[in-house]
C-alpha positions in Angstrom: -84.6 49.8 32.0 -82.1 48.7 29.3 -78.8 50.6 28.9 -78.7 53.0 26.0 -76.2 52.0 23.2 -73.7 54.8 22.6 -74.6 54.9 19.0 -78.3 55.5 19.8 -77.5 58.2 22.3 -75.2 59.9 19.8 -77.9 59.7 17.1 -80.5 61.2 19.4 -78.2 64.1 20.2 -77.5 64.7 16.5 -81.3 64.6 15.8 -82.0 67.1 18.5 -79.3 69.5 17.2 -80.5 69.2 13.6 -84.1 69.7 14.4 -83.5 72.7 16.6 -81.2 74.2 13.9 -84.1 73.6 11.4 -86.5 75.3 13.7 -84.2 78.3 14.1 -83.7 78.7 10.4 -87.4 78.4 9.6 -89.0 80.3 12.5 -86.4 82.9 13.3 -84.4 83.5 10.1 -87.4 82.7 7.8 -84.9 80.7 5.7 -85.8 77.0 5.7 -82.9 74.6 5.1 -84.7 71.3 4.8 -88.1 70.3 3.3 -91.0 69.7 5.6 -91.1 66.0 4.8 -87.4 65.6 5.9 -88.1 67.5 9.1 -91.1 65.2 9.8 -89.0 62.1 9.1 -86.2 63.2 11.5 -88.8 64.2 14.2 -90.5 60.8 14.0 -87.1 59.1 14.3 -86.3 61.0 17.5 -89.7 60.2 18.9 -89.2 56.5 18.3 -85.7 56.6 19.9 -87.1 58.4 23.0 -90.1 56.0 23.2 -87.6 53.1 23.2 -85.2 54.8 25.6 -87.1 57.2 27.9 -83.9 58.0 29.8 -82.8 59.9 26.6 -85.7 62.4 27.0 -84.4 65.8 28.0 -86.3 69.1 28.8 -84.9 70.8 25.6 -85.9 68.0 23.2 -87.8 69.2 20.1 -90.4 66.6 20.9 -91.5 68.6 23.9 -92.9 71.2 21.5 -96.0 69.0 20.7 -97.7 69.8 24.0 -98.4 67.8 27.1 -101.4 66.5 29.1 -103.9 69.4 29.9 -103.7 71.1 33.3 -106.6 72.2 35.4 -105.3 75.7 36.1 -102.2 77.8 35.8 -99.9 78.2 38.8 -99.0 81.7 39.9 -95.5 83.0 39.3 -94.0 86.0 41.2 -91.6 87.9 39.0 -88.2 88.4 40.5 -88.2 91.8 38.9 -91.5 93.5 38.1 -92.6 93.6 34.5 -93.5 97.2 34.4 -95.6 98.9 31.7 -94.6 102.0 29.7 -96.1 105.4 29.7 -97.6 106.4 26.3 -97.1 109.4 24.0 -99.6 110.2 21.3 -98.2 113.3 19.7 -94.9 115.0 18.7 -95.4 117.4 21.6 -95.5 114.5 24.1 -92.4 113.0 22.6 -90.6 116.3 22.8 -91.7 116.6 26.4 -90.4 113.0 27.1 -87.0 113.9 25.6 -86.9 117.2 27.6 -87.6 115.3 30.9 -84.8 112.8 30.0 -82.3 115.5 29.3 -83.3 117.4 32.5 -82.9 114.1 34.5 -79.5 113.5 33.0 -78.5 117.2 33.4 -77.4 117.4 29.8 -78.3 119.8 26.9 -76.8 117.4 24.3 -78.6 114.8 22.2 -79.5 111.6 24.1 -78.7 108.2 22.6 -81.9 106.1 22.2 -82.6 102.5 21.2 -85.8 102.4 19.2 -87.9 99.5 18.1 -91.5 98.6 17.0 -94.1 98.1 19.7 -95.6 94.7 19.2 -99.3 94.1 19.6 -99.0 90.8 21.4 -98.7 89.3 24.9 -95.7 90.1 27.2 -93.9 87.1 28.7 -90.9 86.2 30.7 -88.6 83.3 29.8 -86.2 81.9 32.5 -83.1 79.9 31.3 -81.1 78.0 33.9 -77.6 77.0 32.7 -78.8 77.7 29.2 -82.0 75.5 29.3 -85.5 76.9 29.3 -86.9 76.2 32.8 -89.9 78.4 33.1 -92.1 80.8 31.1 -94.7 83.1 32.5 -97.2 85.8 31.4 -96.8 89.4 32.5 -100.0 89.3 34.5 -100.3 92.4 36.7 -96.6 93.1 36.4 -95.8 91.5 39.7 -97.5 88.1 39.4 -98.1 86.2 36.3 -99.2 82.7 35.2 -96.9 79.7 34.6 -97.4 78.8 30.9 -94.1 77.0 30.5 -95.6 74.0 28.7 -97.3 76.3 26.2 -94.2 78.4 25.6 -92.2 75.3 24.9 -94.5 74.7 21.8 -93.5 78.1 20.3 -90.8 77.1 17.8 -89.0 80.4 17.6 -88.2 80.1 21.3 -85.0 78.2 21.8 -85.3 75.4 24.4 -81.5 75.6 24.9 -79.4 78.7 24.3 -76.5 78.6 21.8 -72.9 78.7 22.8 -71.2 78.1 26.1 -71.3 81.6 27.6 -74.9 81.7 28.8 -75.5 83.0 32.4 -76.4 80.5 35.1 -79.7 82.3 35.3 -81.0 84.5 32.4 -84.5 86.0 32.4 -85.6 87.2 29.0 -88.5 89.5 28.5 -90.3 89.6 25.2 -93.6 89.4 23.3 -95.5 86.4 22.0 -97.5 87.2 18.9 -99.1 85.7 15.9 -98.0 86.7 12.4 -100.6 88.1 10.0 -100.3 85.1 7.7 -100.8 82.7 10.6 -103.7 84.6 11.9 -105.4 84.4 8.5 -104.7 80.6 8.4 -106.1 80.1 11.9 -109.3 81.9 11.2 -109.7 80.0 8.0 -109.4 76.7 10.0 -111.8 78.0 12.6 -114.4 78.8 9.8 -114.0 75.3 8.3 -114.7 73.8 11.8 -117.6 76.1 12.4 -115.9 77.6 15.4 -115.5 81.2 16.6 -113.1 83.3 14.7 -110.6 85.6 16.5 -111.0 89.4 16.2 -107.4 90.2 15.7 -103.9 88.6 16.0 -103.4 89.8 19.5 -106.5 88.1 20.8 -105.6 85.0 18.9 -102.1 85.0 20.4 -103.4 85.6 24.0 -106.1 82.9 23.6 -103.6 80.4 22.2 -101.0 81.0 24.9 -103.5 80.6 27.7 -104.9 77.2 26.7 -105.0 74.7 29.5 -104.2 72.0 26.9 -100.8 72.9 25.4 -101.5 70.6 22.5 -103.9 73.3 21.3 -101.2 75.9 21.6 -98.8 73.7 19.6 -101.3 73.4 16.8 -101.4 77.2 16.4 -98.5 79.2 15.0 -97.1 81.6 17.5 -93.8 83.5 17.4 -91.7 85.4 19.9 -89.4 88.4 19.9 -87.1 89.3 22.8 -86.9 93.0 23.8 -85.1 93.1 27.2 -83.8 91.4 30.3 -84.9 90.7 33.8 -82.9 88.8 36.4 -79.3 87.8 35.3 -76.8 85.8 37.2 -73.3 85.2 35.9 -72.3 84.9 32.2 -71.0 87.6 29.9 -74.0 89.8 29.3 -73.0 93.4 28.2 -73.7 96.0 30.9 -73.2 99.3 29.1 -75.9 99.5 26.4 -79.4 98.1 26.0 -78.7 97.7 22.2 -75.7 95.6 22.9 -77.7 93.3 25.3 -80.2 92.7 22.4 -77.3 91.9 20.0 -76.0 89.4 22.6 -79.4 87.8 23.0 -79.3 87.2 19.2 -76.0 85.4 19.5 -77.6 83.1 22.1 -80.2 82.1 19.5 -83.1 84.3 20.7 -85.1 86.1 18.0 -84.8 89.9 18.3 -86.6 92.3 15.9 -84.5 93.4 13.0 -86.3 96.8 12.8 -84.5 98.1 16.0 -82.1 101.0 15.6 -79.8 103.3 17.7 -80.5 107.0 17.1 -79.6 110.3 18.6 -81.9 113.2 19.6 -85.6 113.8 19.5 -85.6 114.6 15.8 -84.4 111.1 15.0 -87.1 109.6 17.2 -89.8 111.3 15.2 -88.2 110.3 11.9 -88.1 106.7 13.0 -91.7 106.8 14.0 -92.6 108.1 10.6 -90.5 105.4 8.9 -92.1 102.6 10.8 -95.6 104.1 10.3 -95.0 104.0 6.5 -93.8 100.4 6.7 -96.5 99.2 9.1 -98.9 97.7 6.6 -96.2 95.7 5.0 -94.8 94.2 8.2 -95.5 90.5 8.8 -96.9 91.3 12.3 -99.2 93.8 14.0 -97.7 96.8 15.8 -99.4 99.6 17.6 -96.6 102.1 17.9 -92.8 102.3 18.5 -90.8 102.3 21.8 -88.0 104.7 22.7 -85.5 103.7 25.4 -82.5 105.6 26.7 -79.7 103.2 25.4 -77.1 103.8 28.1 -77.9 101.5 31.0 -76.1 103.7 33.5 -78.3 106.6 32.4 -81.4 104.3 32.8 -80.4 103.7 36.4 -79.9 107.4 36.9 -83.4 108.2 35.6 -85.1 105.4 37.5 -88.8 104.9 37.7 -92.0 106.7 38.4 -95.0 104.8 39.8 -95.1 101.6 37.6 -93.3 102.9 34.6 -89.6 103.7 33.8 -88.6 107.4 33.2 -86.1 106.3 30.6 -88.7 104.8 28.1 -91.9 105.7 26.4 -94.3 104.1 23.9 -95.2 106.4 21.0 -98.6 105.0 19.9 -100.1 105.1 16.5 -103.7 106.4 16.0 -106.2 103.8 17.2 -107.1 101.2 14.5 -110.2 100.0 16.3 -113.1 102.1 17.5 -116.7 101.7 18.4 -119.5 103.4 16.4 -123.1 102.8 15.3 -124.4 101.2 12.1 -126.9 103.7 10.7 -127.8 101.6 7.6 -126.6 98.8 5.3 -126.3 99.5 1.5 -125.4 97.1 -1.2 -122.6 97.8 -3.8 -122.4 96.0 -7.1 -118.9 95.0 -8.3 -117.3 94.3 -11.7 -118.4 90.6 -11.7 -121.8 91.4 -10.3 -121.0 90.5 -6.8 -123.2 92.2 -4.2 -121.3 93.5 -1.2 -123.1 94.8 1.8 -121.6 98.0 3.2 -122.3 99.4 6.7 -123.0 103.1 6.8 -121.6 104.3 10.1 -121.9 107.3 12.4 -118.6 109.1 11.7 -115.7 107.8 13.8 -112.0 108.7 13.8 -110.0 105.5 13.4 -106.6 104.7 11.9 -105.9 108.4 11.4 -109.0 109.2 9.3 -112.7 109.7 9.7 -114.6 106.5 8.7 -118.2 106.6 7.6 -118.6 103.1 6.1 -117.1 99.7 6.4 -117.4 96.4 4.4 -119.5 93.6 5.7 -118.2 91.2 3.0 -121.3 89.1 2.4 -124.6 88.0 3.8 -123.1 85.0 5.6 -120.6 87.3 7.4 -123.5 89.5 8.6 -125.3 86.5 10.0 -122.2 85.1 11.6 -121.3 88.4 13.3 -125.0 89.1 14.0 -124.9 92.6 12.7 -128.2 94.6 12.7 -129.0 98.1 11.6 -128.7 100.2 14.7 -126.1 98.1 16.4 -122.9 99.5 18.0 -119.9 97.8 16.4 -116.2 97.7 16.6 -114.6 99.0 13.4 -111.0 98.3 12.3 -108.9 100.2 9.8 -105.2 99.3 9.2 -103.2 101.4 6.8 -104.9 101.6 3.4 -107.0 98.6 4.1 -110.8 99.1 3.6 -112.4 99.5 7.0 -114.3 96.5 8.2 -116.8 95.6 11.0 -115.0 93.3 13.4 -117.8 92.5 15.9 -121.0 93.7 17.5 -121.0 95.2 21.0 -124.1 93.3 22.1 -124.1 95.0 25.5 -125.0 98.2 23.8 -127.6 96.8 21.4 -130.7 99.1 21.2 -134.2 97.6 21.5 -135.3 98.4 18.0 -132.5 97.2 15.7 -133.4 95.9 12.3 -132.1 92.8 10.5 -130.6 93.1 7.0 -131.7 91.0 4.1 -130.0 90.7 0.7 -132.2 92.1 -2.0 -133.6 89.7 -4.6 -133.2 92.3 -7.4 -130.1 94.4 -8.2 -130.3 97.9 -6.7 -128.6 99.3 -9.8 -130.4 97.7 -12.7 -133.3 95.6 -11.3 -132.0 92.3 -12.7 -132.5 89.1 -10.7 -130.0 88.4 -8.0 -128.8 84.8 -7.6 -126.4 82.9 -5.3 -124.8 79.6 -6.4 -124.6 76.8 -3.9 -120.8 76.8 -3.7 -120.4 80.6 -3.4 -120.7 82.9 -0.5 -121.6 85.9 -2.6 -124.9 86.9 -4.3 -124.6 88.3 -7.8 -126.5 90.5 -10.2 -127.4 88.6 -13.4 -127.6 91.7 -15.5 -124.0 91.5 -16.8 -122.9 94.7 -18.7 -126.5 95.8 -18.9 -126.0 96.7 -15.2 -124.4 100.2 -15.1 -122.5 99.4 -12.0 -120.9 96.4 -13.6 -120.2 98.4 -16.7 -118.4 101.1 -14.7 -116.3 98.7 -12.8 -115.4 96.8 -16.1 -114.2 100.1 -17.6 -112.2 101.0 -14.6 -110.6 97.5 -14.6 -109.9 97.8 -18.4 -108.2 101.2 -17.8 -106.3 100.1 -14.7 -102.5 100.1 -14.5 -102.3 96.3 -14.7 -104.5 96.3 -17.9 -104.4 99.0 -20.5 -102.9 101.6 -18.2 -105.0 104.5 -19.5 -103.9 107.6 -17.7 -106.8 109.9 -16.5 -109.6 107.5 -17.1 -110.8 107.5 -13.5 -114.1 107.2 -11.5 -115.5 110.6 -12.5 -115.0 110.3 -16.2 -116.2 106.7 -16.3 -119.4 107.8 -14.4 -120.0 110.4 -17.1 -119.3 108.0 -20.0 -121.7 105.4 -18.7 -124.4 107.7 -17.2 -124.7 109.6 -20.5 -124.8 106.4 -22.6 -121.6 107.2 -24.4 -119.8 103.9 -23.7 -121.4 100.5 -23.5 -118.4 98.1 -23.1 -114.6 98.5 -23.2 -114.8 97.5 -26.9 -117.9 99.3 -27.9 -119.0 103.0 -27.6 -121.9 105.0 -29.0 -119.7 105.6 -32.1 -121.0 102.2 -33.3 -124.5 103.9 -33.4 -123.3 107.0 -35.2 -122.4 109.2 -32.3 -118.8 110.6 -32.4 -117.0 111.2 -29.1 -115.0 114.4 -29.6 -111.3 114.2 -28.5 -111.7 117.7 -27.0 -114.7 116.6 -25.0 -112.9 113.6 -23.5 -109.9 115.7 -22.5 -112.2 118.4 -21.0 -114.0 115.8 -19.0 -110.7 114.2 -17.9 -109.4 117.5 -16.7 -112.6 118.2 -14.8 
């Protein structure tokens, strides 16, 4: 093996540093500093250098993120400190009870200081760094024993392969969550559809399935991210030992991604206000969450409170209302939209999901019904997130009754009887009736009056139904006035107020 010229070794070191800095800026800070083409050029140059001088290959090289040869099975890993689960709270009363138990355990009547943060809907993992270099990554497993998925975690570009600075402990175990951002989940399912492969039900399933691939090259091709939320085993270094929040701040200085929504608050009232704030922001967050986590911030107080069974007394997860539930499809109707698109809608046995009672859910189009194999009478999983229209996620085939019925898209519009057609390059079927179709006429009027168009205050569903059903308005530009019928101003205002 030929000796490595000093200039080549120095160039390789500079390339590694620049690529990892670009990864951190792009995946952690969400602030890219170089174009993708420039990143690819630098990456290829490093690959060529390492191919020519294999002795320059180091465990924390960015080239290790592309994945390695598949394994036949994951090795088992025993956690040095158990990765325990949290008890759950589902109501304000339960949060008040948690705070009361904490104050009783600490023998204080004053307000307790808590660190609060979103509860990610992903996969818990443990990262072990030795002398600042990532040496092992494992899944939570049963809390005591997990799986060695080091090769897969190396492909997650938000996870630093080497910690920043010189003050890293000789051993640092970081606990956190691997998840898939909403935008990356959408991209993955789009790619799955193009390849004719199974789509994932939700980002959590996508993240878990991606992380547990025996071929880490598959994991590398998917876009996972990571957030640190705590520590396990620590040996040496200058890690703060007084507050949990200060430990998270320190992890951030080491280059580990930590969620920016975390806060330090005092008292149970502040806990509930934080819960409400995050609930309101939930739909706009780039990742899925299923609640928030409250932790006593003082580490000495955490030790004083200790654990019960397999959960800490000093922390609790305040969960949101379930966003997925099982119910039964009692029928499938067809709605006609502004452009004539026919959308099948599942009529459901009422089910409480996402904080409201859901009685119908979109099925998108006929191809989606066939792909998901939805029949009338099936038990299905329904999802509702924030203000998003409920949708049927999948069929629970183990509960399929014997006498389910298949759905077929009608060949005539259910609103006007016009012919229904589907173009070769479209997934949707459409009514050909145009504005002759009362459903299309109503939706066109609503669109015309909407805030992004003419912004006509008060012209809503009820009034539009009256105007069309009574034959008063034919199009946004033409009313029955053209045929000699005058619409009285008082009548319009009276209808609007009704």
